N, C-alpha and C positions, 0 to 999 in steps of 0.2 A: 779400459780395464787396467788395474794396477799390474805392473810386470810380475810381481811375485804371485798375485792371484792367478794370472794367466798361466804361470808355471805350474801352480797347484792344479789348475783345471786340466792342463795337458797331462800331468802325472796321474791324476785321478782317472782321466779318460783311459790312459794306458793301463791302469790297474783294472778298470772295468773290462777292457778288451781282453786283458790277460785272463781274468776270471772266466769270461765267456768262452775263451779258447780252451780252458781247462775242463769246463763242465759241458761244453757243447751246447749250451742253452743260449740265453739272451740276457744282457745286462744293461741297465740304464746308467747314464752318466751325463756330465755337463748340464747340471740342473741350473735353470735361470728363471728369473722373475722379471717381467717387463723387459726382456732381452738382456738383463744384466745379471752378473754373478753376485749374490749376496748383497743386494742394494740396501742402503740405509735411507730411512726417511722418505719413502714414497708416499704419495697421497692419492693414488688410484684406488678407488673403493673396492674394485673387483679386479685385482691384478692378475695378469695372465702368466701361466706357468708353462715351462717347456723342458724337454730333456731329449737326449740322443740315445740311440740303442746300438749295441755291439754284439756280434756273434761270430763264431768261426764257421757256422754252417750256412750254406747257401739257402736261398728261398725262405729266409726267416722273416717273420713279421709278428707284430704285437696283436694278440687277440683280445687282450683285456689289460686294464691297469688298475692300480689302487694308489691313491695319494693320501697321505696323512699330514695334517698340519697341527702343531701343538704350540702352546705359549711358552714352553721352556724345552731345553735340550733334554733334560731329565725325563720329562713326560714323553717326548718323542721317542727316546730310547726304550721306554717302557710301553710303547704303543698306546699311549693315552692321548689320543687325538682330540683334545678338548676344543679345538677351533674348527676342524673339518676332517672328516673321514669319508672318502667317496665310496668305500667298500669296493668290491670287485665290479668294475664297469666294463662291459663287453664293448670295446671300441679300439680302433687303431690310432686314436688321437694322441699325439705326443707334443703338440705345441698349440699355442693360442687357446689353452684351457683356462677359462676364467675361474678364479676362486669363487666358491659359492657356499662358504661356510658361515660361521657366526659373524655378525657385524664386526668389522675391524674399526677400532677406535684409535684416537691419537696415541702415539708412542708404543703401540702394540708390537711386541716381538713375535715373530712367526718363524718357527723351525719346521722344515718339511722334508719329506722323503717320498720316494716312489718305488713301487715294484711292479713288474709286468708279467704277463703270461705269454708264452710263445705260441707258435703255430700248432704245437702238440698239446696245448693247455698246460704246459709245465711252468711253474711259477719261478721267477728269479729271486735272488736275494734282494733285500732292501738296498737302495742306493745309499751312498754316504749322505749325511744330512746337509741340507742347504738352508739358507736363511734370508729373510727380509724383515725390515721393520717399517712401521708406519710413521709418517711425519706428524706435523701439527695440522690437524684436519679442519680446525675451526679458528676463526679470528680470536675467539675468547681464550684460546690456548696460549696466546702471546701476552707477555707482560712487558712493562717498560715502554720506552719512547725512542723514536729516532733521534740520533744526536749527530752534531757536526762541529766543525771548528773552522772559523773564518781565518783565512790566511792572506787576505788582501782583496783589492778591488781592481778589476781590469780597466785601465784607462788608456790602453795602447791602441794605436791605429791598427784595426784588425787585418788590413790587407798588407801592411808594411812590416809588422813586428809580431812575432809569436808571443802569446801569453801562455806560460807554462808554470802553473803554481806548484808548490811543493806538496808532497804527500802529507796526510794528516795522521797523527799517532794518537791512539786512545789506550787507556789502561784502567784496570779496576782490580784492587786488592780485596781478597775475601778469605775468610778462615773456615776450615773444616775441622770439626772436633769429634767426628764419629767415623766409623768404618764405612767406606763407600762400597755399595753393591754395583751400581751402574751410573755412568754419567754421560750425558750427550750435550753437544753444543749445536744450536740452531741459529745460523747467522745469514744475513744478507747485507747488501749495501746499495745505495744509489751511487754507482761507481764500481770499482773493483777493489777487493780487499784481500789481505792475508791475515789469518787468525793466528795468534801466538798464545802459548800457555806455558808458564814457568820456564821461559827462555827458549822454547822450541816452537817451530812451526807446527801447526795443527793440520793434519792431512797432507795430501800430495797435490792438491789442486792449485791451479794458477788462473788468474783472471775471473775468479768467482765473483758474483753469481751469474756471469754471462751477460749476453746482450739481448734485450727485449725492447718492445715498445712499453716503456716503464709506466705509462698511463693506462695500460691495459692489463699487464701482468708483470710481476717481478719475482724472480726465483730466490729461494733460500737453499742453503746447503746444510746437510746434517753430518756431524762428526761424532764418532765414539771417542771420548776423551778419558775413559775410566782409568787407563794406565798412566795418564799424564798428571793426575791429581796426587797431592800429598796431604798428609795430616798436618794441620797448622795453616800457615799463610800460603795462599796461592795467588797468582796474578794472571789475569787474562788480558790480552792486548789485541789491538787491531791496527793495521796500517791500511789506509784507504787512499786511493788515487782516483783521478778523473775517469779513466776508462772510457767506455763508449757513452757514458751518461753525460759527462761535462767536457770531454776532450774533443780534439779534432777528429772528424770522421770523413772519410772519402775525399771527394774532389771539390768540396764546398769552397775551399780557399782558391782553388784553381779557377773556378768559374765565377769567382767574386760573388758568391751567394750572399744574400742579405745577412744570414747568420753563418759563421764559419766554425763555431764550436758551441758548447753549452746548448745542445739541441733539446735536451730533456730537463736540465736543471743546472744551477750554478755551483752550489756547494755540495760536494760529495758527502754522504752521511752513512752511518752504520746503524744496524738494528739487529738485535738478537738476544739470546739468553743461553746461559749455562744451566742445565738442569741436573741436579744431583739426587740420586735415590740411595738412601742409606740401608744398611743391613737390617735395621730395626723397622723398616717400612716407611719411615718419614721421608719427606722430599724438601728440597730447597731450590729456589730459582735465583740466579744472579743475572739480572737483565740490564740492558743498556738504559741509562737515565742520566740525569745531570750530576750524579755523584761520580760518574766516570771523569777522569782527568784527560786533558788533551794538550797536545804540543806539536811542534814541528821537529824534524830530525834531519838525518843526513841525506834523505831523498829530496833533493832540491828542485828537481823537475821530474815529472812522471806523466808522460803522454804516450798513449798506446801506439800512436802513429809517428810522432816526431822524435821520440827517444827519451832517455832518462839521464839525469845528472845526479851523481852521488859524491858527497863531500865527507870523506871518512873522518875528517877532523871534528865533525859534528856528531859523531856517534855517541850514543848514550848507553854505555855498558850496563847491562842489568835492568834496563827500563821495563822489561817484561818478566822480571823475576822478583821474588820476595826480597825485602830488605832495601829496595831502591828508594832513594830520597827524591821524591817528586814535588818538592816544595815549590819549584819554579813553574810547574805545570799549571795550566789554567783549567777552569771548570768548563766542561763541554756545554754546548748550546743545544737547545731543542731545535729540531728541524721539521719542516713540513714534509711529510712522506710523499712519495710518488702516488699517483691515483690507482695504480694497478693492483690487482689481487695478488696476494702472496701465494705462491705455489712451489711445490718441491721441484728442484731441478730435475728434468726428465731424462737426461742422458749423462754421459761421463764428462766432467769438466776437463779443460785443457790441462795437460800434464807434460812433464819432461819425459820423453820417450826413449831417447838415445843420446849417447855422447860420442862425438867423433873427433879425431885428432887431425891437425893440419897435415897436408901432404908436403907442403913446401913453404918457404918464406922468401920473399923478394924485397929488394930495396930500390924501387924505381926512382926515388928522389932521396937525397941525403936525409936521414932521420925519419923517413916514412917507410913503414914496413907493411907489406901486404901478405896475409896468411891465406893460403888456398885450402879450403875445407873439403874440396873434392866433389861436392855435389851441391845443387841449389835447393835449399831447404828453408823452412820457417823456424825461427827460434831466436836465441841469443847466444852469447859466448860467456864463458867464465874466464875472467882475466886474472892472471897470476903474475905479480910483479913486485918490485921494491924500488924505493927511491926516497927523495927528500920530502919532508913535510911541506905540503902546499903545492907539490908538483902535480900538474894537470895532464891527464892522459885523454886523448881524443880517439874514439872508435867510430869509424864510418863503415857503412855496409854497402855492398854492391853485388850484382849478379854476374857481371862481366868486367873484363879489362880492356882498355884501349890497346892499340898495337904497341904503344911505348911502355906498356906495363902498368900504367896508372889506372886508378879505379874509375869505372864508368858509372856515373850516377845521373846522367841526363834523363833517363827514363823514370826516375823517381818523382819527377815533377815537383810538387810542393811538399813532399814528404822529406823532412830533414834527415830522418833515419840516422841519427848520430847520438852516441852516448858519451858522457864525460865522467871521468873518475878522478877525484882529487885525493892524493895520498895523505895519510896521517903520519907516515914515516916510522922508522924504528924496526923494520924487518919486512919479511915477505907478507904481502897482502893479497887476498883473494876477493873477488867481487863478481856477482852475477846480477844483472838487472831483474827487477821483480815485476814491473808494471808496463813494460813495452815489449815488442817483438819486431823482428825484421825478416824480410825475405832476401836471402843472400847465399852466395858461395864464397865470396871474398870479404875479409874484414881488414880494413886499413887502420893501423895504429901509429899515432904520432905523439910526441911529448916524452918519449923514453930517453934516458941518458946513455943506455948501452944497447947494443944489438940483442934482441930477445932470442931465446931458444924456442923450439916448437911447443914446449910445455907452457909457454906464456898464454896460450889461447886454447880453449877446449870448446868445440861447437856443441851447443845444447839444442837438440832437435825437439820441437814442441808441436803438439796438435791435440785435437780432441780424440781420445782413444777410440779407434774403430778397428778392432782386431782383423788382421789380414786373413782372408778366406780363400785365397787363390794361389796357385802355382802355375807357371807357364814356361815351356821350353820348346823352341822351334829349331828346325834344321838350318835356319839362316841366322847367323850370329847377330846381324844388325837388328833383327826382330826381337832377339832376347834383350838387347840394349833398350829397344823401344819399350818393352814391357817394364823394365826397371825404371825408365824415365816416367812412364805413366804412373806407377806407384809413388815415386818420389813427388810428383806434382800433385797427385790426389791428396797425399798426406800433408803436404805443405799448405794446401788450401782448405782442408777440412779442419778449420780452426774456429770453433764456436758456431760459425755459419759457413756454408759452402762459398768461400770467397772466390772472386774471379782471379785474384792475384795477391800475393802476400807482401809485395815490396813497395809499390808506389802509393800515391794518395788516392786509394780506391778501396780495396778490401771489402767490397760490398757483396751481399748475397744475391748476385745477379740471377734472375730467374731463367733467362735463356740458356746460360751455361749449365745451370742445374738440370733443366729438363732434358737437354741433349745428353748429359753425362750420367744421369742417375742410374741407369741400368748397368753401365760399365762399373760405376762405383760399387753397386751391390754385388757384382761378381768378385770384385777385388777385395772387398772388406765387408764386415758386418756393420752396415750403416743404418740399421732399422731404427734404433733410438735416436741417432744423430739427426736423421731426416724427420723423425716424428717431432723433435724439438723445432726444427726449422719450419715445418709446416704450420706450427702454431704461430711463428713469426709471420708467415705469409698470410695466414688467416686474419691475424690482427691488422695487417697492412692493406687488406683488400679495400679498394676505394668504395665510397658510399654508393656509386652508380653501378658497381658490380665487377669492374675490371681488377685483376691482380696487377700490381705494379711491376716495374722492371727489376726491383730488388727488394729484399726483406731481410731484416727490419728496414723501415722506410722513414728515416729521420727528417728528410727534407725532399722537396719536389718542386718541379716546375709544371707548367701546364701539360696535360695529356701524358702523364708518366706511365704509359703502358705501351706495349708493342706486340703485335702478333708474332708468335714464335717464342716470345718471352713470357707473356702473361699466361700462356697455356700450361706452365709449370703447375698451376693450381689444380689441373686435371691429371697431368701426366705423372707427376711425382707420387701422389696417393695411389694411382693405379699401379705404378711400379712396385710400391711397397706391398700392395695386395698380391701382385703377380709373383714376387720373389719370396715373400714370407707368409703368404696366406692371411695377411692382416686385413680383416674387415672392420676392425674398430677405427682405424684411421679414416676409412671411408665414412663411417658414421659421424666422426668428429668434423670432417670437412664438408659433409654433404650439403648442408644449408648454403654455405658459401659457394660451393660448386654449382648448385642450381641457380643461384643469383648470377653467377658469372655466365652461365649459358643463356639466361634471360637477357643479359646485357648484349651478348653477341647476336642473339636472334632479333632483338629490337633494332640493332644497327644494320642487319642484313637487308639486302634488296633481292627479293626472289630467291631466298635461301643462300645467296652469295654474300659472305661477310666482306665488306670493303676494307681497304687498309685504314689505319687509324692510329692515333697516338704518335709515338716516336718513329715507328716503322724502320727498325734496324735491318729488316730483311735478312738476306743470307750474308751475315756480317763477315767481312774480310774475304769475300769471294775473289778469286784471282782471274776470273774470266767474265763472260757475259753474265750480268746480274739478273736473277729472276725477279719478276715484278712483285711489288709489295702486295698487290691485290691477290696474286696467286698464292703467296704465303698465307695471307689471312684466310682465304677461302679453304685452302687445304687443311689448315690447322683447325678450323671450325668443324669440318667434317670429322677429323680425327678425334676431337674432343667429344663429339656426339657419340661416336662408336664406343669410346672408352667409358663414357657415362652410362651407356646401356649395360655394359658388362658390370660396372660397379653397382648399379642399382639392383641388378639381378643377384649379385653376391651378397647383398644385405637383405634380400627377400622382398624388395620393392618391385614387384612384377609390373605394376602399372607404369612406373617410370621407366623400367627397362624397355617395355614396349614402345613408350613414347619416344625415347631417345633413339631406339633402333629405327623407328619410322622417320625421325628427324634426319638421321644419317642418310637414309635412302633419298629423302627429298633433296638434301644438300648434294649428294652424289649425282643425282639426275641433273640438277642445275649446273653442277661443276662440269660434267661431261659435255653438256650443251654449250657451255661457254668456252671451254679450254681444249677439249680433245676432239680432233677431227675423225672422220670416218676411217681414215687410214692409220689411226693410232698416233699421229703426230700432234704434239701440243702446239696449238696455234698461238702465235705472238709471244710465247714463253718457251721457245725451243732451247732449253738450257738443261744441263746435267741435273741441277737441283730440282727443276720442275718434274722431270721424269722420276727421279728418286723419291720425291715426296708422294707423287701420285701413286706409284707402285707400292710403296710401303704403307700408305694410308688406305689401301684398297679402294682407290678412286677410279681405277680403270675398269671398264666393262670386261667381263671375263674373256670375250672373244678378241679383245684388242690388247690385252696385257702383254702377250708375247711380242707384239709389234713395238709396244712402248719400251720393253726391255731391250729389244734389238736396237732400237734407235739410241738408247742410252749407251749401250756397248759400243756402237759405231762412233758416237761422239767422242768417247774416251780414246778409242783406237786412233781416230783422226787427230786427236790432241796429243799424240805421242805417248799414250798410256799414262797420262797424269790427270789430276783433277783440274777443274776450273771452278770449284765450289768453295764455300765458306763454312761457317760454324753449323748452319742448319743442314746443308747439303752433304757434306763429306761423309758423315756416318751413314746416312741413308743410301748413298750411292753403293757403298760396300754391301749393305744388307739387301738392297734391291737386286744387285747382280747375283749374289749367291742364291737368293730365293728363286731366281728365274733362270737358272742354268748356266750362269757365266762365272762359275767359281774360279776358273783359271785366270780370268781377267781380274777378279778380285785379288787373287794372289799376286798378280803382276803389280797392282797398285800397292799392295801391302809390302812388297819387297823392293819397290822402286827407290832409286837413289837420286833421280833427276828432280829438279825443281818443277812443281811443288810436291813435296812428299815428306814422309817422316824420315826416310833414309837420308834425304838432303840435309835436314837439320842435324842428324847424327853425324854425317860426314863433316859438318861444320862445327862439331864439338859439343852438341847439346847433351846435358845430363838431366834434362827435364823436358817437358812439352812447352814449346814456345807459342806465343800468341799469333805470330806470323811464321810461315814456313821459312822465311829468309830474314828473321830478325837479326841474324848476323851471318856474314859469309867471309871466308878466308880471303877472298879476292877484294871485296868492297867494304869490309868491316861492317859498321852499323848503317852505312848509307844505303845498302840494298834492301834493308828491311824496316825502314822507318826511323833510322837513326836521326834523320832530319825532321822526324815527326815523333819526338820522344814522348809525346802525350800518349801514344799507343804503341808501346813496344815492351811487352812483358816477356820475361824468360821463364815464367812459371805460371802457366795458364792451361788448365786441364781440358778445355773444350775439344781440341783436336785429338785428345787422348781417348775420345769416345769410340775409337776403333776397337777398344778392348771388348766392347759388346760383340762385335763381329768375331773377334778372336775366340771367344768362348761359345757363342751360339752357333757359329758356322765352322771355324777352323777346327775346334775341338768337338763341336756338335753337341754341347751340353745345353739342353733346353727343357723347359717344363711344359707338360700337357695339362692345361688347367693351372690353377694357382698353387704355389707353395712347394713345388718339386716333390710331391707325393707320387705322381705319375711322371716319369722322366722320359725324355727322348735323348738318345745318343745317336747322332747322325753327322759324323764328321765329313767334311768335304775334303777328301784326300786329293793331293796334287803332286804330280811328279816334279813340279817346279820346286816344291818345298822339301820333299823327301820324307820329312818326319815332323811330328808335333806331339807334345805331351803336356798335360796339365790337369788341374783339379780345381774343384769349387766346393768349399764346405758350406753346403746348404743348411737350412734350418733343420733338416732331417739327417744331416751327416754328410760325410765326404763323398763326392761324386768324382771319379777319375775317368779320363778318356785319353788314350794315346794311340797313335798310329805311325807306322813306319813302312816305307817301300824299300825293299832290298832285293835287287835282281827281279825275279819273277814272282816274288812273294809279298803280299800285304799282310802285316801283322797289326792287330788291334788289341790293346790292353785296356780293360774297363773295370771299374768298381762301382757297385750299386749299393747304397746304404741299406741297412736293415729297415724293414717296415715300408719299403718302397718297391716299385717295380718299374721296368724300363722297356720301351720299344727300342731295340737296337737295329740300326740300319747297317748291314754289311755291304759295302760297295762291290759291284761286279768287278772282278779283277782276274786277269789271265783266263784260265779255264773254269773259273768260279768253283773250284774244289774247296769247300769250306770245312774247316776242322775247328773243334772247340776243345781247348785244353788237351790237344793232341789226338782227340777222337773225332771220327766222322760226325758231321752235324746231326744226322738223323739218329745217331746212337747216343747223343749227349742227353744227360738227365736234366730235368728242370727247365728246359727251354721249349718254347712253342713257336713253330713257324707260322707267322701270321699271314705272310704273303711273299710272293716272289715276283716283284714288279720290275719293269725295265730299269736297270741301273742299280737295283738294291735287292737284297734278301732281307726281309723284316722279321725279326724275332721278338718274342716277349721273354724277358729274363727277370727273375726275382733277385733278391739281394745277393751279394757275393762278388768275388773277383773272377774274371774270365779272360782267357787268351784266345782270340780268334785268329786263324790264319786262312788266307785265301790265295790260291795259286793256280 
């Protein structure tokens, strides 16, 4: 989301809340279409609409709604809903509402608003108008041809020397002689591009049109350019670089892959059109074709992984403005397009999110300056300097420093991660790379003639915009640092795809990391459209025999590129989007592929036990006894079957729901016979991870689950209250303990500072989540955590940050009963060890808050339930269990129902509103 749009949304939401408080009714706000605010150029034929509700009254809900959609703002303001008018619909639905009006054609503008009726059948005011537009829905809507510009031939030894061609520049001059009513630009590229118009960048996007399997789909981006056009001559330009299409990707160079770059094509190309609609109703299209001129420019190297080189002496002032002399430019060449279908980009493209200033500057070697930006993030820097013409500045990036203060780059492996800037001279110069990014905290600059000030470097934080939806604060300061580190690492890696790490020669959408972390991600931020996009990548990458691969997109592979615990992302991630957002459409989109995947697993199984296969990563980076690959495969196969049954039921496929439920029972029976003894001990796989997976995946017989949980707890106690688990086990250990009555032990792990733990990394200076608990130690430097194995030592790796799921589901107790947080559970696991915890999650229905504090003999709980939802609130037994609500005795409180008084908890049902519970 654009920062200013987010601000508008926040302000508008505040206005709606204020209105609701004034009139005591109910008010809709935060209108979105396909999870986005006012999206341009979508191509979903029946887009889904959503809104939030606000009221100052408790126990408020929506009894009915009315949505109007019109083709112009004037018609909408006059209540002329020429596209769709639902009329008054008796329903509580506020999201996942599919548009069902007149057929939407290419370029259609859609303005919409909503009003609702409250619990007393009182109607609200209309919301502020919202908007979406349709993209180009048919291939026939496109004009022109793909064009490219040849910049050379790669004759280099691919394993010894990098080939980094320059960016391509394209321009087209055109004249407008009538008054413009509306203008749009629809553009894509084989590669990544920046669109220019009359001397200015178009839009706020970077790295458009993103990364896909270009032979299956390629995205285009839509821009509103009405205000950038002028009467008379206009110039549209595009700068195009290799990007993921033709550049270096991942670890291909490291493993000496047969192909190390150009996985999809050789010459980046651009394709698109400017469409102008005049006030008199006529239209004009300026499309890419061979009349466009092409050249090279100051961007001499442009690789998304290796870095960028810019020679300011080669700048072409005015090349994208009217009046420029382009006589030396060449004619562009036609290009064979990628095979993929053109589709509208489904989420928000990468953007500049934040600017940060250096904390300090050091000079570990003469003339070499290291700027500390204070945290480990993904992005670039803006360089501000001056010097002589031809002076070359080198910028290198790293996450950590050696003990002597020099930059640590060993863990980057084959990623050069270096930018160069050559000055033109004559004054202060500023430069920001366009077509590369890095993962770093420190930037090293050399080639300067004078010691720089802090203003020489500004950090530009970049990611795919996923608005933060969480807050968290604990009674233990280390855990507050942990939360910030989790957010930092998530945002650094949610960069077009959910990458494993942003710094080294990898940056792949690893499926194992994604499935472990997706629920944590969804608590922390609105990731609905982001993961919807990535699931299209995963669906495209599915192997012909049914397995989902280890990462998506999937540009290159070796044999058996799948692994249990990784490939299961094809089931777990769609289920999580359904669970968190009530999204059934993603199930329908992925369903055929998911069924094929389940068939692949069933065919490979022996007596319903799925054997290990593929790469078998297992419990990656476990620090103790390793669970067997066979156990991981069998457990995840069962888990997949259970989730498939739920998803089949969610889309109304009762036959499949029954089939997969039965399949789960068959797998569970075989699993118990093979792995679980009559005493509840897991035979041959007596590991923390084994118990955690079996308990979380409901694979224990009911009468033995308590014994399994007790065994897990005793193993951790006997291990000094620390984990012996890796990527797959660590999150599930915490969840299994809290679900089975060992919340105090879960808190001990959460607050632990011994190795291995989150606190241990924080004690050793982490500002992010590390791939290894001991990637760096103050005593041993990088030697203790794989410094001698730099191939696997990332300091920005979100997998162990999956503890965020436990923080929200159990620490704060915010959970959904059924899908989509319409029916909420508030069940915090309070602990005298922690003393206090407070946080919130902005669900698709609105903000849910939960906080608790132990002070002396009193437990206080502060909760907030959004309008149009209800919650089961579990009040833990405390002291004499004298419960008061907002200062009044529980049984005299209005609007609350006592559901049960069970051992350890009093369970209430609460409607929307804010409540303060005390128990003493």
